[in-house]
N, C-alpha and C positions, 0 to 999 in steps of 0.2 A: 645135563640139566639146562632148562630153557625157561623162558618167561611165562610158561604156562602156569606157574605158581606166583602167589603174591609174596611180597617181602615178608609179610607176617607169617605165612605159611611155611617159608623157608626157615625163618627164625625159630619157629617151633619144631618143625619136623627134622630139620637137619642139625641145628645147633642146640635145641633143647631148652630155649628160653621162651617165656611167655610174653614178655613185653620189652620194647626198646627203651633205651636209657637216653636221657638228655637230647642232644641233637642227632642221635643216630638215624632216626627215621627221616628227618628233613634232608640230611646228607645222602642217604640212600636214594631217596625220591629224586633229588637233583642229578645225581650221577647216573641213575638207571635211565633217566630221561635224556641223557647225552650231554649234560652240563658239567664244566670244570668246578673244582672246589679246593679250598685251603682248609684243613681240618686240624684244630689244636684241641687235643683231648689228653687228660692225664694218663700215665701209665695205668693200665688196669681198667681204663675207661671205656674199652670196646672199640678202638680205632679200627681194628682188623675187619670187623663186620661191615665197616662203612664202604669197603671196596669188595669184600668177599660176596655179599649178597647182590650188589649190582652185577658183579661178573656172572652170577648164576641167573640173574634175570635178563641179561642182555645176550644176543647172538654172539658167538665167538668166544675167543679166550681172552682172559684178563692177565695182562702182563704186570707183575709186581716187581718193582725195583727195591732190592733189599741189600743193605751193605755188608751183612755177615752171613757166612755159610751156616753157622749155628742156628741163627734165627730162621733161615730157610728151612733146615731140616726139621726143626720143631713144628713149624706151621704146616709144612707139608704132611708130616706124619700125623698131626691132629686132624687135619682136613680129610685125609685118606680113610681114617678110622671113623669119620663121620659120613662117609660115602660120597665125598666130593672128589672129582677126577683132578687131582693136583700133582704137580712135579716141580723139580728144581733143576736148573742147568747152571752149573758152576764148576770151578776148577777141581772139585773133588770127584766129579763124574767122568769116568773114562770116556775118551773120544768117541769111541763106537756107540756107547750108550747115549751120549750127548746128541749124536747125529739121529739116533732113533727117537729120542724125545723131541727133537726139533721136527722130525717128520710127523710125529703124533700131533704135535701142535698145529702144523700146517694142515693136517687131516681132520682137525676138529675133535681129537680124542681127549683134550684136556679143558677143563673150565678155568684153571688158574695155573700159571707158570711163573715161578720165582727165579729171578735172574739178577746178577750183580750189575752195577751201573757200567763198569768197565767192560763187560762182555756185551751188554746190550747195546753199547754205542759203537761196537765194531761194525765195519761196512758189511761183512758177511752176515752177521745176525740181523742187521737192518734189512737186508735183502730177503732174509727168511721171513721176517715180519711183513714185508710187502706182498708176500704171497700167502698171508694168513688172515683170516677173518678175526678182527680184533674188537674185543668188548670194551676194553678201557686200559689206561695206564694208571697204576698206583704207585706213587713215589713215597715210599715209607722212610721214616728218619730224615724228613725234608730239611731239618736244621743243619744237616751235613753240608748244605750248600753255602752257609754262611762263613765268610773268610774270617770273621772274628769269633766264631763260635768255637766251642770247645771239642767238637767232633768234625771239623772241617774235612771234607773229602773232595779234592780237586775235580775228580771225575763227575761229581754231581753237577757241576757247572755246565757240562756238555749236554745234559738232559733238556736244556732249552730247545735244542734242535728238534725234539720229538714234535713240537707244535707245527713246525713248517713241513716236515716229511709226512706226518700222519695227522692231518688236520681234523679228521672226522671222530676218532675215538675220544671220549672224554678223559681228562687227566684229573686225578685227585692227589694232592700232596698232603702228607699227614706227619705230625710231630707232636711229642708230649712236651717239648721244651722250646720255647721262643719268647723272648722279651719283644717289645715293639720294633726295635731296629732289625732284629733278626726276621721278624715276620715280614717286614717290608723287603728285606733282602730276598727272602724266599719268593715273593711275589714278583720282584723285578727280574730275578735271574731265571726263574721258570716261566716267565711270560704269562702269569696268572692275573694280569691287571683287571680283567672284567670278571673274575671269578669272585663269588661271595666267600667271606671268611667266616667259618663256624667255629667259635671260640667258646668251648666248655669251660667250667669252672676249673681252675688249677688245683682245687682242694682235694686232698686225699685224706678224708676224715678218719680212716682206720689206722693211719700212722700216728704214732706218738713221737714228737720231737723233744730230744733232750741234748743239751750242750753242757759239758763239764769242764772246769779249770783242770789242766793237765797236771797230774801229780802221780808219777810212776804209772804211766799210761798203760802198759801191758798188764799190770796187776789190776788196774781199773777194769780193763777189758775182760780179763779172766773172771773177775768177780761178777761182772755183768752177765756173761754167758752162763756161768755156773748157776747164779741165783735165778735168772729169769728165762734162759733159753738152753737148758742142758740136753734137750732132745731135738733141737731145731736146726734146720739149714740157715746159714746166714752168710753174709759177705762182709769182709773187713777191708777197708781201703787205707793204703799208706802211700805217702809221697814218693819214696825211693825203693828201688829194687832190693837194696840191702835190708832195709826196714821190713820189707814183705818177708824175705827168707827168715830173718830173725824172729819175727812175730809167729810165723807159721810154726817154726821149730818150737818156740816157747809154748804155744797153745798145744801142739801135739804132745810134747812131753808132759803136759799137765792133764792129759786124758781127753783132750778134745780132738776130733777127727779133723785136722786142718791141713790144707794144701796150699802151697804158693803158686802164684800165677803172675808172670810179667813177661814183657817183650824180649828179655835176655835169656829166657829158658829155651831149650830146643822145642821146635814146632810140635814134635810128636809128644814130648811131655806136657806141654800146654793143653794139647788136644785131649790126652788121657786124663788130666786133672779136671778139665772142663766137663768131660763126659762123666766121670765120677760124681761131680756136683750135681749134674743134671739127672742122672739115672739113680743115684742112692739118696737115702735120707740121712739126716743128722750129720751132714758134711759142711764144714766152714771153709770157704774159699778166701785166702788172703792175697789181695792183689793191688796192683797199680791201676790207674784208669785205663790200662790196656784191656782190662776185662769188663764186661758188662753189657755194652750196647747190643741190643737184640736178644739178650737173655730172656727167655720166655718162661722161666720156672715160676709158677704162681705162688708156691708155698714157701718162699723166702720169708722168714719170720722177723729178720732184723738185718739192717745195714749199718755197720759201725764205721766211723771215720777216726782212725788213730791220729790223723793229721787233718788240718783244715783244707778243704777244697779252695781252689783259686777263684771261684765265683758262685753266686747262688744258682745260676743255671746248671753248673756241674753238680752242685749239692742236690738240687731238686731232681736232676736226671738219675742221679746215683741212688739217692734214698728211695726214689720211686720204684726201685727194683724190689723193694720190700712189699709184702701184702698185696700182690697183684690179684689175688683170689678175693680180695674185700675183706678178709678176716684180720683181726688186730695184729699189728706189727710195729716194730721199733725202729726209729732213726736215731742213732746214739753217736755222740761225737765228743772227743776231748780236744782241747785247744789251748795253746799257749803262745807266748811271745816268739818262741823259736819257729813256729809255723809261719808267722809273719815275716821273719828274717828270710827263711828259705824261699818262700814265694816271691818276695821282692828281689831276692838274688836272681831267681829263674827269670823274672821280668827284665832285670838289668842285662842279663846275658843274652836276651832274646834278639833275633835278627830282624824282627818285624819293624815295619815302618812306624814312625812316631805317632801317627794317628791311631794305629792298632794298640800301641803300647799305652797310650793315654786312656783308651777305652778299658784295657785290661786293668789299668790302676783304678778307675772308677769301680769296676766290678769287684775288685778286692776290697775296696772301702766298704761297699754295700755288704759284702760277706762278713766283714769285721763288725759292722754295725749289728748284723743279725746275731752273731755270737754274744755280744755284750748288752743286747737289749734287755729291758725290764719288762716289755710289753709281752703280750700273747705272740708266741713265735709264728703261729700260723698267720696272724694278721700281717706281721712283717713280711713273711715269705710271699703271700698272696699279693701284697701291696706292691712288691717289687715287680710283679708280672702285670701290674695295672688292675688288679681285682681288689675291690674294697670289701672288707668283712666287718660289719658293725659290731658284732658281739664277739667276745673272747671264745676260744674254742673248748676249753675244758679238757684238752687232751695234748698239753705240752707241759714241760717242767715249770715254766713261769705261770701257768694257770693252776697247776696242781699243787705247787709249792710257791706261792707268790714271793717275789724277790724283794728283799729288803734293800733300802738305799741308805746311804749315809753321806753327810756333808764333807766332801773330801778336799775343800778349797785349800785348807792350810797344808795337808799332806801333799797335794799336787804341787803346791808352790815349793815346798821343801824338796820333793822329788826332782822337779825340773831345775831348781837352783843348784842341786848336787851335780846334775848333768852339766851345767854351765861352769861350775867351779872346778870341775875335774877335766875340763877341756874338750867336752862333747866327742869323746873317742873311746868310751868304756861301755861295756855291757851291763846287763841288769844285776848280776851276782856281785860284780865289783862295786857297783853304785850302792847296793844294799849294805854291803860290808862298811863303806864309808859312813853312810846314814847311821848305822848302828854302833859306830865307833870302834871297829875291829882293827887294831893297829898291827895287821900282819905284815909280813916281810915286803910284799908287793906294794901295799898302800904306803908304807914308810919309804921304800925306795923312790916312789913317785911324789913324795912329800905331801900326800893328801891327808896324812894325820894332823897337818896343820891347817887344812881348808876350813873355812868358816861353817861348812855343812857336816864336818866330822862329828858325829855322835849326836846330831839333832833329831834323829829318828828312832832313839832307843825305846820310845813308848809304844812303838808298833812292831809287831813280829815280822819275820821274814816272808811268811806266806802272804800277809796282807801288802807288804811292800811290793811283792811280785805282782799281786793283783792290780795295784796302783799303777805300775808302769805298764802292764798289759793294756789297761784300760786307757791310759794316756796315749799309747800308740794307736789303739783302736779309734780314738777321738780325734786323731790328727794333730794333737798338741806335741807330740814327739814323733820323730821318724827314725828309721833304721838306716844307718849310713852304710852303703853298699861297697864303696871302693876300698875301705879298709877291712876291719874285722867285725863288722855288724855292731858298732857302737851306736849309742842313742844321740841324737841331735835335736835341738829346739827347732820348731817351726814358727812362722809368722803368727799362727793362731795361738801360740803360747803367750805372746806378750800381754794381752789384757789380763790374763790369769796371774802372771808374775807381778803385774802392777796392782793387783788387788781389785781390778775393775769387773771381773767376771767370776761368779761362783761355779764350783765343780762338784757334781754329785756322782758317786760311784755305787755300783751295785755291790752288794755284800755277797761274796762267795759262800756257798753253803760249808758248814763246818766239816761235814763228810758226805759222801755220796749216799743218798737215800734211795731205797727201793720204792718206786711209786706204785708199782703193783706187779706181782709176780705172773709171768705168762709162761709157764712151763709148757713145753711141746709134747709132753708124754701123751696127751690127747689133743684132739683138735680144739682150737680156741672156740669157746661157747659150750663145750661138752664139760659137764661136771666131773672133775677128776675123782671126786669122792664117790661117785655112783659107780660101782664095780660093774653093774649090768651094762651101762652105757659104754664104759671103757673097754669091756670085753667084746662087745660088738664092733666098736670102732677099730680094736686091734685085729679082729677077724676080718673086716672089710679091707683094711689096709694090707693084710697078708694076701687076700685075693687079688687086690690091685697089683701087688708086686709080681705075683705069679703071671697074671695077664700081660703086664708090661715086658716081662722076660720072654713070653711066648711071641709077642709082637715086635720085640727088639726096640721099644720106645721108652722114654722116661714114664714113671708111674703117673705123673700128672696129666700126661697125654690121654690116658685112660679115663681117669676121673680127677677133678680137683678136689682138694680137701673139703671145700664148701658143699660139693654134691654129696660126699660121704657123711658129712655132718647132718644134712637133711635127711638122709636115710635112716641115721641113728635116731634122729628126732621123731620121725613120723612112722618108721617100721612098715613100709608098704607091703602088701601081700599079694599083689598081682602086677601084671604088665602095665595095666591102666593106671594104677596108683604109682608105679615106679616112674612112668612118663611125667608125672606131675613134679619130680625132683628137678631142680635147676641143673641144667647141663646134660640131661639125658634126652636126646632125640630118637627118632625111629631106628636109625642105624645102630646106635649104641644099645638100644633096648634089644634089637635083634641079635646083636652080638654077645652081650654080656647080661642080658636080663635074667636068663635062667640061672646063671651062676650066682648072681646076687641074691635072687629070691631063695636059692638053695641054702646059702648062708643065713638069711634071716630066718627060714624055716627051721634050720638045725639049732640056731640060737634060741629061738622061741620054744622049741621042744626041751632044750636043756634047762632053760631059766625061766620060761613063762613070758607073758606079755604084760608090760606096765599098764596100769589102769588109767594113768593120767596123761596118755598121749594126746597131743593136739589133734583135731579132726581133719580129715582130708576131703570131706564131702564137698565143701565149696569149690575146691580146686579140681575136683574129679570131673565136673561138668564142663569146665573151661579147658581142660588139658587132656582130653581123651586122645588116645593114640592114633596116629595116622594110619589108616589101612595099609597093609603091604600090597605093593602094586604088583598084581599077578599078570597083567596084560598092559593096558593103558591106564593112566591115572584118571580120577574122576573128572577133572577139568578137560582132559583130552576126550574122554567119553562124551561129555556134553557137546563139545564141537563136533565129534563124530555123528552124533545123533542128528544134528542139524544138517550136516552134509549129506546124510542119508535121505533127508527130505528134499534134497535137490537145491539147497541154498548155496550160492557162491561164497567164496572166502570173504569178499568184501561185506556181503549181506550178513554172514555169520558174526563178523567183527562188530558191525553196527548192533546187531541184536544182543550181543553178549557184553558190549561196552568195552572190547578189547581192541588192540592194535592188529592191523592186518598181518604184520610180520609174526605175531604170537599165534594167530590162527593158522598161518601156513606151517609154522613149527608143529602145531598140534596135528595137522593133517599129514605132515611128513612121518610123524611117529605112528600114526594110524596105518599109513601105507606100509611101513616097515614091520608092523605087528600083523599084517595080512587082513586087517579089518576094512580096508579101503583100497580100491583100485586107482591107479594114476589117472585113468580117464575120467573118473568121477570128480577129480579135483581140478586138473589142468585142461582147459578148453583151448587146445591147440591143435592145428593139423599134424598129422602123423610126421610129415616131413620136417616140421620144426622141432618136434620132440627128438627126432633122430639127429638133427643138427646140434642140439644141446648135449645129447648123449655123446656124440663125437668130439665135441669140444672138451668134455671131461676126460676122454682117453688121449686125445691127440696133443693138447696143449702142454702137459707135463706128465709123461709116462710113469715117473717115479711117484707122483702124488696126485692121483686122479680124484682124491676126495675134496680138494680144495675148491671153494666157491668163488673167491675174488678173481683169480686168473680167468675163469669161465665167464664171469660177469663182464670183465674187461674185454675179453676176446670176442664176445657176441655184441659188443657196441652198447652195453648196458640196456638192451632192448627187453630183457627179462628181469623180473625182480629177483632178490635173493630167496624170497619165499618160494617162488616158482621153481627156481633152480634146485632148492632143497628138496622139493617134492619129486622132481625128475630123478634126482640122485637117489631118493629112497626107493623109487621104482626099480632102479639098476641094482640096488642092494637086494631087493626081493628076488630078482632074476638070477642073482649070484655073479653079476659083472664085477662086484667089488667083493672084498673079504667080508664074510658074514659076521653080523653081530656088532658092527661098529656103530657108535652113536651118530645120529644125524645132525649134531653140532648145534 
């Protein structure tokens, strides 16, 4: 695929979308023109298109740096099904196959090659790249370069060397998660100082955010899944491996299909569980943070945190794995003071330098503030990333069920006084027993039944006292002592409150967990569950998708996203032209799956009839007509060919059509390969010079005669890449090279 097509044509014909979103078009224009860029887009915001389309527009192969094999596999499978020449080179590929893929890359047989950073930066692979025509470098998950980020990968720092070794190809760094310090570190470490920063909104409006006080967390989780997501895929995060295994076992015994995932499990078991989660429906994965980065499954309907993450970056990254398809999803979390104790203990045990630990402390305080806020959670979350939102979102718990507050000044003074009177070394449960006047053996042994605070809190129940202490810790008025057994201690900030100089207001925890809105996954979000006709068609389409996925050995969502099936149910297309109007269906997918989909629709209509109230497709039909199948050369190549047949030179054709000369030469090379044009009609060179170029292709590298750059260098840069491409096309026609290869 080459620059004969515009970005919009590729978006429509290859990827099946009609319009760009947000900054996509500006980024693509910049990179396609050869410029570097740093791109910050939320998960599901379309980051991949920002480098995939420029790679298809520019001559050469696009090298995509990706940190995880799972992500490479998913993206390569999806691209191949869309007709894009993509592959991955990683540790899961046998050595002989990897060598063949490297050779194919050098010969221009691929548009995109995905590679891990540690392989990319080996001297051997860099040498291969030096003999390859490169379209661009895309550095995905670029936040991995940040030393204080939650996904730091040391090998990412080495990527700065790409600029010096390969100064010509543009570099695009992309991430969904980066606060201001992390952005600057990406720029500094990757040498992107002159590159523009494209920062889209961090908002994920389809995700509903909820935080609940922890109270029998596993039962809360089970109730949430049963009531709101009984048929859905989801991810549950826990802080410890033990908690992961216990939670997965608990869910599984309660009828949920739940699988554990953490770094302590055997690699083959982790891989099996991950593949089941990706390939099957209605599977819940219970995991530590070892799971998730690069997971491209679009139909994850919920992400639940049974324990509080250590930062808002981690929370945003992890919750962002829900609802990548843009359909409604939930970010659900339980949180209690024990989470703070565990996270602060982890920080205390950290071997990181003091500066890093101080930053981590600030991040934890921001996370606590988010949990305890009475504001719109989306406003707080976006504000952390420097994005202001004036209006409340209407799609978080604090918006849907506004939080009541109460004057807790007196309760705070009692709670903190009890901490002081008992020696600042006891935990919450002990302190509550003292406040409520419970003269048990332990309290009597320590003599705290005689403390002035003994029994002064009998008017408040245990649940509210627990909430008071949790919020005092979150507000920084109390801290958790790490050297001993996690006892509470006063901070300097507590003094004005104890002296009665500063009031305190607490949020009132809900009496019980309320269902904000059921989101059963029995049918796609947005499809009426009560409509038996719609549900029957939805089930039939999903069954077809499963069959196609099994045939191609890919996850179902690689065939079609839920959002695509939802549109098909809503509009009931009757032809290929109408089917092409559905989001996510391009020409290749229409060719491969269109007949099967239309057959399901036809059979459903024969059995049940056609609803009378379907929305019209007429408006979309005119703007979304299918791209004709290319039986020889494409329309744009044909236009160039016609001008060449009139005797116009490549530069004249470029001026006439308003295209670059490199694009015109690419068209002409395709026409030569198709047998529609003779080399002598394009290349105005003496016979001896043509033979010299042909000899350079054969003699420079016998194992790889298809490569352009070594020939370009060997001939002293006297001939343009476009001219070399046309000579090579003539050699293909004569049979000098293996027939049928793309002309790069």
